[in-house]
C-alpha atoms as one frame of an Amber mdcrd trajectory, in Angstrom:
protein
 -14.507 -11.540  16.104 -11.825 -10.411  13.678  -8.277  -9.689  14.738  -6.469
  -6.422  14.198  -4.364  -8.120  11.533  -7.469  -9.369   9.702  -9.041  -5.903
   9.800  -5.852  -4.440   8.328  -5.851  -7.060   5.562  -9.481  -6.199   4.818
  -8.619  -2.495   4.524  -5.867  -3.312   2.023  -8.193  -5.538  -0.019 -10.909
  -2.869  -0.020  -8.441  -0.230  -1.218  -7.123  -2.603  -3.900 -10.641  -3.425
  -5.087 -11.367   0.290  -5.529  -8.391   0.599  -7.872  -8.721  -2.670  -9.817
 -10.664  -0.991 -12.670  -7.635   1.260 -13.290  -5.251  -1.679 -13.609  -6.650
  -2.893 -16.931  -5.461  -6.072 -18.617  -1.757  -5.286 -18.447  -1.709  -5.093
 -14.642  -4.690  -7.315 -13.852  -2.423  -9.830 -12.133  -1.065  -7.294  -9.647
  -0.910  -8.788  -6.176  -1.560  -6.927  -2.943   0.215  -8.131   0.175   0.842
  -7.182   3.788   4.074  -7.649   5.686   4.565  -6.807   9.335   7.600  -4.569
   8.855   9.791  -3.437   5.956  13.002  -5.296   5.190  15.998  -4.249   7.243
  17.261  -0.842   6.201  20.746  -1.117   4.648  21.687   2.226   6.221  20.373
   2.053   9.817  22.318   5.143  10.891  20.161   7.362   8.692  17.276   8.984
  10.488  14.383   8.109   8.209  10.806   7.107   8.877  10.129   3.505   7.915
   8.324   3.088   4.602   4.594   2.407   4.710   4.498   0.480   1.472   6.432
  -0.602  -1.566   5.944  -1.504  -5.192   7.790  -4.608  -6.326   7.914  -4.719
 -10.116   7.306  -7.954 -11.970  10.339 -10.134 -12.418  11.182 -13.666 -13.388
   8.099 -15.682 -12.529   6.595 -12.915 -10.396   3.823 -10.422 -11.083   3.791
  -6.826  -9.880   3.148  -6.639  -6.154   2.040  -3.811  -3.881   3.141  -4.421
  -0.295   1.956  -2.530   2.770   3.887  -2.672   6.039   1.338  -3.120   8.780
   3.225  -1.963  11.865   4.533   1.346  10.457   1.092   2.134   9.032  -0.643
   1.342  12.323   1.936   3.390  14.235   1.111   6.445  12.138  -2.675   6.114
  12.506  -4.491   8.006  15.236  -7.596   5.795  15.158  -9.465   3.287  12.981
 -10.732   5.957  10.581  -7.254   7.405  10.169  -5.897   3.895   9.563  -8.361
   3.397   6.695  -7.337   6.743   5.160  -3.626   5.906   5.400  -4.075   2.435
   3.906  -6.115   3.854   1.056  -3.481   6.524   0.419  -0.551   4.094   0.438
  -2.296   1.657  -1.908  -3.236   4.532  -4.213   0.345   5.859  -4.259   1.817
   2.469  -5.091  -0.705   1.722  -7.849  -0.143   5.201  -9.262   3.608   4.499
  -9.347   2.921   1.228 -11.139   0.779   2.968 -13.754   2.966   6.061 -14.026
   0.181   8.494 -13.141  -0.340  10.960 -10.282  -2.218   9.445  -7.302  -4.993
  12.047  -7.527  -5.828  10.739 -11.009  -6.795   7.414  -9.437  -8.367   8.750
  -6.261  -8.995  12.495  -5.961  -9.813  12.027  -2.263  -6.556  10.242  -1.379
  -4.327  12.043   1.104  -1.202  13.226  -0.757   0.767  13.445   2.504   0.647
   9.730   3.280
């Protein structure tokens, strides 16, 4: 039996695999990762929803990385199907930001409101 965390990881990997053909050689080394929660907000007094994901650009000794924050994503999902849609949308948005293209160019079915 798989855990909730493992199922989430699988959703992220599935979404990443769908977009790998778009990454080409330049971004082939892009990593996809899951963290439980986003880093501490530097301005906690602001009333903002926590981010669902983040793109970390390549730096010294590091490749580009797309990170999804499991707990905020799960908190937004109504059920397992909704969770899959949200994960797919967040991964698509972050890869689109990496490539500098609109998300719908990568996945016309992705939810733009994620």
